[in-house]
FINU-343918 format. One line per 3 residues: number of its first residue (from 1); their letters; for each residue x, y, z of C-alpha. Coordinates in steps of 0.5 Angstrom, whole numbers, always signed. Layout:
<gumars>
NUM = a = X/Y/Z; ...
</gumars>
This chain:
<gumars>
1 = mqr = +83/+124/+8; +89/+127/+2; +94/+124/+6
4 = rla = +91/+116/+4; +89/+118/-2; +96/+119/-3
7 = ail = +99/+114/+0; +93/+109/-5; +96/+113/-10
10 = aad = +104/+112/-8; +103/+104/-8; +100/+103/-14
13 = vvg = +105/+108/-18; +110/+102/-15; +106/+96/-16
16 = ysr = +105/+98/-23; +112/+101/-23; +114/+93/-21
19 = lmg = +109/+89/-26; +112/+93/-32; +120/+92/-30
22 = ade = +119/+84/-28; +114/+84/-36; +112/+89/-40
25 = igt = +108/+87/-45; +105/+82/-40; +103/+88/-36
28 = lns = +100/+92/-42; +97/+87/-43; +93/+86/-38
31 = lnh = +92/+94/-37; +88/+93/-42; +84/+87/-42
34 = taa = +82/+91/-35; +80/+97/-38; +76/+94/-44
37 = nws = +73/+91/-39; +70/+97/-35; +69/+101/-41
40 = taa = +64/+96/-42; +61/+95/-36; +61/+102/-34
43 = fps = +58/+105/-40; +55/+98/-45; +50/+103/-49
46 = tta = +56/+105/-53; +58/+97/-54; +52/+94/-56
49 = as = +52/+99/-61; +59/+95/-64
</gumars>
């Protein structure tokens, strides 16, 4: 199981590096947008207080 997780992580790092090399600003904007959506979905009560 650890080998599979390591392979997934390595592939993800390679993909992230490729995206950053191609479009740093766009990749960061996409990453921030995704992180915000995940936070809202995972913790809806903490975002409703605003």
